[in-house]
Gaussian input, Z-matrix of N, CA and C with variables (Angstrom, degrees):
# hf/3-21g

backbone

0 1
 N
 C     1     B1
 C     2     B2     1     A1
 N     3     B3     2     A2     1     D1
 C     4     B4     3     A3     2     D2
 C     5     B5     4     A4     3     D3
 N     6     B6     5     A5     4     D4
 C     7     B7     6     A6     5     D5
 C     8     B8     7     A7     6     D6
 N     9     B9     8     A8     7     D7
 C    10    B10     9     A9     8     D8
 C    11    B11    10    A10     9     D9
 N    12    B12    11    A11    10    D10
 C    13    B13    12    A12    11    D11
 C    14    B14    13    A13    12    D12
 N    15    B15    14    A14    13    D13
 C    16    B16    15    A15    14    D14
 C    17    B17    16    A16    15    D15
 N    18    B18    17    A17    16    D16
 C    19    B19    18    A18    17    D17
 C    20    B20    19    A19    18    D18
 N    21    B21    20    A20    19    D19
 C    22    B22    21    A21    20    D20
 C    23    B23    22    A22    21    D21
 N    24    B24    23    A23    22    D22
 C    25    B25    24    A24    23    D23
 C    26    B26    25    A25    24    D24
 N    27    B27    26    A26    25    D25
 C    28    B28    27    A27    26    D26
 C    29    B29    28    A28    27    D27
 N    30    B30    29    A29    28    D28
 C    31    B31    30    A30    29    D29
 C    32    B32    31    A31    30    D30
 N    33    B33    32    A32    31    D31
 C    34    B34    33    A33    32    D32
 C    35    B35    34    A34    33    D33
 N    36    B36    35    A35    34    D34
 C    37    B37    36    A36    35    D35
 C    38    B38    37    A37    36    D36
 N    39    B39    38    A38    37    D37
 C    40    B40    39    A39    38    D38
 C    41    B41    40    A40    39    D39
 N    42    B42    41    A41    40    D40
 C    43    B43    42    A42    41    D41
 C    44    B44    43    A43    42    D42
 N    45    B45    44    A44    43    D43
 C    46    B46    45    A45    44    D44
 C    47    B47    46    A46    45    D45
 N    48    B48    47    A47    46    D46
 C    49    B49    48    A48    47    D47
 C    50    B50    49    A49    48    D48
 N    51    B51    50    A50    49    D49
 C    52    B52    51    A51    50    D50
 C    53    B53    52    A52    51    D51
 N    54    B54    53    A53    52    D52
 C    55    B55    54    A54    53    D53
 C    56    B56    55    A55    54    D54
 N    57    B57    56    A56    55    D55
 C    58    B58    57    A57    56    D56
 C    59    B59    58    A58    57    D57
 N    60    B60    59    A59    58    D58
 C    61    B61    60    A60    59    D59
 C    62    B62    61    A61    60    D60
 N    63    B63    62    A62    61    D61
 C    64    B64    63    A63    62    D62
 C    65    B65    64    A64    63    D63
 N    66    B66    65    A65    64    D64
 C    67    B67    66    A66    65    D65
 C    68    B68    67    A67    66    D66
 N    69    B69    68    A68    67    D67
 C    70    B70    69    A69    68    D68
 C    71    B71    70    A70    69    D69
 N    72    B72    71    A71    70    D70
 C    73    B73    72    A72    71    D71
 C    74    B74    73    A73    72    D72

   B1=1.4633
   B2=1.5285
   B3=1.3278
   B4=1.4592
   B5=1.5245
   B6=1.2957
   B7=1.4666
   B8=1.5223
   B9=1.3299
   B10=1.4618
   B11=1.5176
   B12=1.3243
   B13=1.4634
   B14=1.5297
   B15=1.3297
   B16=1.4710
   B17=1.5294
   B18=1.3208
   B19=1.4595
   B20=1.5254
   B21=1.3473
   B22=1.4550
   B23=1.5203
   B24=1.3249
   B25=1.4603
   B26=1.5182
   B27=1.3287
   B28=1.4591
   B29=1.5253
   B30=1.3168
   B31=1.4600
   B32=1.5168
   B33=1.3184
   B34=1.4544
   B35=1.5215
   B36=1.3369
   B37=1.4557
   B38=1.5224
   B39=1.3275
   B40=1.4614
   B41=1.5275
   B42=1.3209
   B43=1.4556
   B44=1.5240
   B45=1.3272
   B46=1.4595
   B47=1.5170
   B48=1.3267
   B49=1.4581
   B50=1.5154
   B51=1.3259
   B52=1.4616
   B53=1.5221
   B54=1.3038
   B55=1.4614
   B56=1.5204
   B57=1.3112
   B58=1.4643
   B59=1.5251
   B60=1.3360
   B61=1.4587
   B62=1.5247
   B63=1.3285
   B64=1.4557
   B65=1.5211
   B66=1.3358
   B67=1.4560
   B68=1.5246
   B69=1.3379
   B70=1.4605
   B71=1.5306
   B72=1.3481
   B73=1.4616
   B74=1.5250
   A1=109.52
   A2=115.75
   A3=120.23
   A4=110.82
   A5=115.63
   A6=120.33
   A7=108.30
   A8=116.58
   A9=119.82
   A10=110.40
   A11=115.61
   A12=119.61
   A13=108.35
   A14=118.22
   A15=121.28
   A16=113.58
   A17=117.60
   A18=121.29
   A19=111.27
   A20=117.22
   A21=121.07
   A22=112.66
   A23=117.03
   A24=120.07
   A25=110.47
   A26=116.55
   A27=120.34
   A28=108.20
   A29=116.28
   A30=120.77
   A31=109.96
   A32=115.78
   A33=120.39
   A34=108.69
   A35=115.81
   A36=121.51
   A37=112.22
   A38=116.75
   A39=120.96
   A40=111.48
   A41=116.70
   A42=120.89
   A43=111.40
   A44=116.82
   A45=120.52
   A46=110.97
   A47=116.82
   A48=120.95
   A49=110.72
   A50=115.59
   A51=119.81
   A52=108.99
   A53=116.69
   A54=120.56
   A55=111.39
   A56=117.83
   A57=121.39
   A58=111.21
   A59=117.12
   A60=119.95
   A61=110.58
   A62=115.65
   A63=119.90
   A64=109.94
   A65=115.84
   A66=120.40
   A67=112.34
   A68=116.93
   A69=120.62
   A70=110.92
   A71=116.76
   A72=119.93
   A73=111.43
   D1=135.21
   D2=-179.28
   D3=-122.48
   D4=153.30
   D5=174.02
   D6=-154.42
   D7=166.45
   D8=179.89
   D9=-101.24
   D10=128.56
   D11=178.51
   D12=-80.26
   D13=174.19
   D14=-177.49
   D15=-56.24
   D16=-21.19
   D17=-179.82
   D18=-89.84
   D19=-3.72
   D20=179.65
   D21=86.40
   D22=12.57
   D23=178.90
   D24=-86.09
   D25=137.26
   D26=177.82
   D27=-79.79
   D28=117.90
   D29=-178.54
   D30=-115.37
   D31=148.77
   D32=178.80
   D33=-101.47
   D34=125.82
   D35=-177.11
   D36=-56.61
   D37=-35.47
   D38=-177.21
   D39=-62.30
   D40=-22.68
   D41=-176.69
   D42=-77.94
   D43=-8.80
   D44=-176.98
   D45=-125.69
   D46=135.52
   D47=177.67
   D48=-76.77
   D49=-26.75
   D50=-176.91
   D51=-145.38
   D52=133.86
   D53=-178.33
   D54=-57.98
   D55=-28.31
   D56=-179.27
   D57=-63.72
   D58=-26.02
   D59=179.00
   D60=-67.35
   D61=-28.42
   D62=-179.74
   D63=-69.89
   D64=-48.19
   D65=-175.66
   D66=-80.31
   D67=-5.16
   D68=179.09
   D69=-80.01
   D70=-10.04
   D71=-177.66
   D72=-61.51

């Protein structure tokens, strides 16, 4: 599963254990 983070980067959900880790950048 992919989605775009606030910076417009395509991220893969599998790469993160928790969605909060994505937005913590």
